[in-house]
C-alpha positions as CSV (number, residue, x, y, z in Angstrom):
1,X,4.3,-17.3,-0.5
2,X,0.7,-17.1,0.4
3,X,0.0,-16.4,4.0
4,X,-3.2,-16.6,6.0
5,X,-3.6,-14.8,9.4
6,X,-6.5,-15.2,11.7
7,X,-8.0,-11.8,12.7
8,X,-10.5,-10.3,15.2
9,X,-11.5,-7.7,12.6
10,X,-11.1,-6.9,8.9
11,X,-7.9,-5.1,8.7
12,X,-4.1,-5.6,9.2
13,X,-4.2,-3.6,12.6
14,X,-6.7,-6.2,13.9
15,X,-5.6,-8.5,16.7
16,X,-4.5,-12.0,15.7
17,X,-7.5,-14.2,16.6
18,X,-6.6,-16.8,19.1
19,X,-8.5,-19.8,17.8
20,X,-8.2,-20.7,14.1
21,X,-11.7,-22.2,13.8
22,X,-13.5,-19.4,15.7
23,X,-11.6,-16.6,14.0
24,X,-14.1,-14.0,12.7
25,X,-11.8,-13.2,9.7
26,X,-9.0,-14.6,7.7
27,X,-6.6,-12.2,6.1
28,X,-4.8,-13.7,3.1
29,X,-1.6,-11.9,2.1
30,X,0.7,-12.3,-0.8
31,X,4.3,-12.1,0.5
32,X,5.7,-10.8,-2.8
33,X,3.2,-7.9,-3.4
34,X,1.9,-7.6,0.2
35,X,-1.5,-7.3,-1.2
36,X,-4.1,-8.6,1.1
37,X,-7.8,-9.8,1.1
38,X,-10.2,-10.3,4.0
39,X,-12.6,-13.3,4.1
40,X,-15.2,-13.8,6.8
41,X,-15.1,-17.1,8.5
42,X,-18.3,-19.0,7.5
43,X,-17.9,-21.3,10.5
44,X,-17.0,-18.9,13.3
45,X,-20.2,-19.7,15.3
46,X,-19.9,-23.5,14.8
47,X,-19.7,-25.2,18.2
48,X,-17.3,-28.1,17.3
49,X,-15.1,-28.8,14.4
50,X,-15.0,-25.3,13.0
51,X,-11.3,-25.6,12.1
52,X,-11.9,-28.7,10.1
53,X,-14.7,-26.9,8.3
54,X,-12.6,-24.0,7.2
55,X,-9.2,-25.7,6.7
56,X,-10.3,-26.5,3.1
57,X,-10.5,-22.7,2.4
58,X,-6.7,-22.4,3.1
59,X,-6.0,-25.4,1.0
60,X,-8.2,-24.1,-2.0
61,X,-6.3,-20.8,-1.8
62,X,-2.8,-22.5,-1.8
63,X,-1.8,-21.1,1.5
64,X,1.8,-21.9,2.5
65,X,1.8,-20.4,6.0
66,X,-0.9,-19.9,8.7
67,X,-0.3,-17.4,11.5
68,X,-2.7,-17.8,14.5
69,X,-3.2,-18.2,18.2
70,X,-4.1,-21.9,18.3
71,X,-5.1,-24.7,16.0
72,X,-6.9,-27.9,17.2
73,X,-5.2,-31.3,16.8
74,X,-7.5,-32.6,14.1
75,X,-7.2,-29.4,12.1
76,X,-3.4,-29.4,12.5
77,X,-3.3,-32.8,10.9
78,X,-5.3,-31.6,7.9
79,X,-3.0,-28.6,7.5
80,X,0.1,-30.7,7.8
81,X,-1.1,-33.1,5.2
82,X,-1.7,-30.1,2.9
83,X,1.9,-28.9,3.7
84,X,0.7,-25.7,5.3
85,X,3.2,-24.5,7.9
86,X,1.5,-23.2,11.1
87,X,2.8,-20.7,13.5
88,X,0.8,-20.8,16.8
89,X,0.9,-18.7,20.0
90,X,1.0,-15.5,18.0
91,X,-0.3,-12.3,19.7
92,X,-0.5,-8.7,18.8
93,X,-1.7,-7.3,15.5
94,X,-1.8,-9.1,12.2
95,X,0.6,-6.4,10.9
96,X,3.0,-7.0,13.7
97,X,2.8,-10.8,13.2
98,X,3.5,-10.5,9.5
99,X,6.6,-8.3,10.2
100,X,7.8,-10.7,13.0
101,X,7.5,-13.8,10.9
102,X,8.7,-12.2,7.6
103,X,12.0,-14.1,7.8
104,X,10.0,-17.4,7.3
105,X,9.3,-16.4,3.7
106,X,12.4,-14.4,2.9
107,X,15.0,-17.0,3.7
Protein backbone atom coordinates (compact mmCIF):
# COMPACT_ATOMS: atom_id res chain seq x y z
CA UNK A 1 0.00 0.00 0.00
CA UNK A 2 1.20 3.50 -0.78
CA UNK A 3 0.63 6.02 1.98
CA UNK A 4 0.95 9.79 2.00
CA UNK A 5 1.18 11.80 5.21
CA UNK A 6 1.12 15.57 5.39
CA UNK A 7 4.10 16.92 7.32
CA UNK A 8 5.35 20.18 8.82
CA UNK A 9 8.98 19.29 8.00
CA UNK A 10 10.92 16.80 5.91
CA UNK A 11 11.20 13.74 8.17
CA UNK A 12 9.14 11.07 9.91
CA UNK A 13 9.43 12.83 13.28
CA UNK A 14 7.72 15.92 11.86
CA UNK A 15 4.28 16.87 13.10
CA UNK A 16 1.40 15.85 10.86
CA UNK A 17 0.36 19.01 9.00
CA UNK A 18 -3.18 19.99 9.85
CA UNK A 19 -4.32 21.19 6.42
CA UNK A 20 -3.74 18.97 3.38
CA UNK A 21 -3.49 21.73 0.80
CA UNK A 22 -1.25 23.96 2.92
CA UNK A 23 1.04 21.17 4.14
CA UNK A 24 4.68 22.18 3.61
CA UNK A 25 5.65 18.59 2.79
CA UNK A 26 4.17 15.26 1.74
CA UNK A 27 5.85 12.09 2.94
CA UNK A 28 5.17 9.08 0.72
CA UNK A 29 5.64 5.71 2.39
CA UNK A 30 5.67 2.19 0.95
CA UNK A 31 3.91 0.07 3.58
CA UNK A 32 5.80 -3.09 2.55
CA UNK A 33 9.37 -1.78 2.63
CA UNK A 34 8.69 1.27 4.86
CA UNK A 35 10.90 3.27 2.50
CA UNK A 36 9.85 6.88 2.36
CA UNK A 37 10.30 9.95 0.19
CA UNK A 38 9.65 13.60 0.92
CA UNK A 39 8.14 15.97 -1.63
CA UNK A 40 7.71 19.70 -1.07
CA UNK A 41 4.19 20.97 -1.64
CA UNK A 42 4.25 23.25 -4.70
CA UNK A 43 0.95 24.86 -3.63
CA UNK A 44 1.53 25.43 0.10
CA UNK A 45 1.31 29.21 -0.30
CA UNK A 46 -1.77 29.17 -2.52
CA UNK A 47 -4.65 31.10 -0.97
CA UNK A 48 -7.59 29.04 -2.26
CA UNK A 49 -7.89 25.61 -3.80
CA UNK A 50 -4.44 24.39 -2.77
CA UNK A 51 -5.75 20.91 -2.01
CA UNK A 52 -7.32 20.59 -5.44
CA UNK A 53 -4.02 21.62 -7.01
CA UNK A 54 -1.99 18.95 -5.21
CA UNK A 55 -4.50 16.08 -5.16
CA UNK A 56 -3.28 15.01 -8.64
CA UNK A 57 0.18 14.39 -7.14
CA UNK A 58 -1.31 11.68 -4.91
CA UNK A 59 -3.27 10.24 -7.81
CA UNK A 60 -0.18 10.14 -10.05
CA UNK A 61 1.75 8.33 -7.31
CA UNK A 62 -1.02 5.72 -6.86
CA UNK A 63 -1.53 6.61 -3.20
CA UNK A 64 -3.99 4.35 -1.37
CA UNK A 65 -4.18 6.16 1.99
CA UNK A 66 -3.78 9.80 3.05
CA UNK A 67 -3.04 10.66 6.68
CA UNK A 68 -3.63 14.33 7.54
CA UNK A 69 -5.27 16.82 9.84
CA UNK A 70 -8.01 18.04 7.51
CA UNK A 71 -9.02 17.92 3.85
CA UNK A 72 -11.45 20.38 2.26
CA UNK A 73 -14.77 19.23 0.81
CA UNK A 74 -13.88 19.61 -2.86
CA UNK A 75 -10.53 17.90 -2.42
CA UNK A 76 -12.22 15.08 -0.47
CA UNK A 77 -14.44 14.45 -3.48
CA UNK A 78 -11.44 14.30 -5.83
CA UNK A 79 -9.65 11.84 -3.54
CA UNK A 80 -12.78 9.71 -3.10
CA UNK A 81 -13.22 9.50 -6.87
CA UNK A 82 -9.61 8.29 -7.09
CA UNK A 83 -10.39 5.72 -4.35
CA UNK A 84 -7.85 7.21 -1.95
CA UNK A 85 -8.84 6.54 1.67
CA UNK A 86 -8.46 9.59 3.91
CA UNK A 87 -7.82 9.60 7.65
CA UNK A 88 -8.43 13.08 9.08
CA UNK A 89 -8.00 14.56 12.54
CA UNK A 90 -4.56 13.04 12.95
CA UNK A 91 -2.13 14.71 15.36
CA UNK A 92 1.34 13.88 16.62
CA UNK A 93 4.30 12.91 14.47
CA UNK A 94 4.15 11.24 11.08
CA UNK A 95 5.97 8.24 12.59
CA UNK A 96 3.34 7.95 15.37
CA UNK A 97 0.51 8.30 12.86
CA UNK A 98 1.94 5.56 10.65
CA UNK A 99 2.24 3.24 13.62
CA UNK A 100 -1.25 4.09 14.88
CA UNK A 101 -2.87 3.46 11.49
CA UNK A 102 -0.75 0.44 10.55
CA UNK A 103 -3.74 -1.87 11.05
CA UNK A 104 -5.40 -0.21 8.04
CA UNK A 105 -2.88 -1.77 5.66
CA UNK A 106 -2.07 -4.99 7.49
CA UNK A 107 -5.61 -6.37 7.72
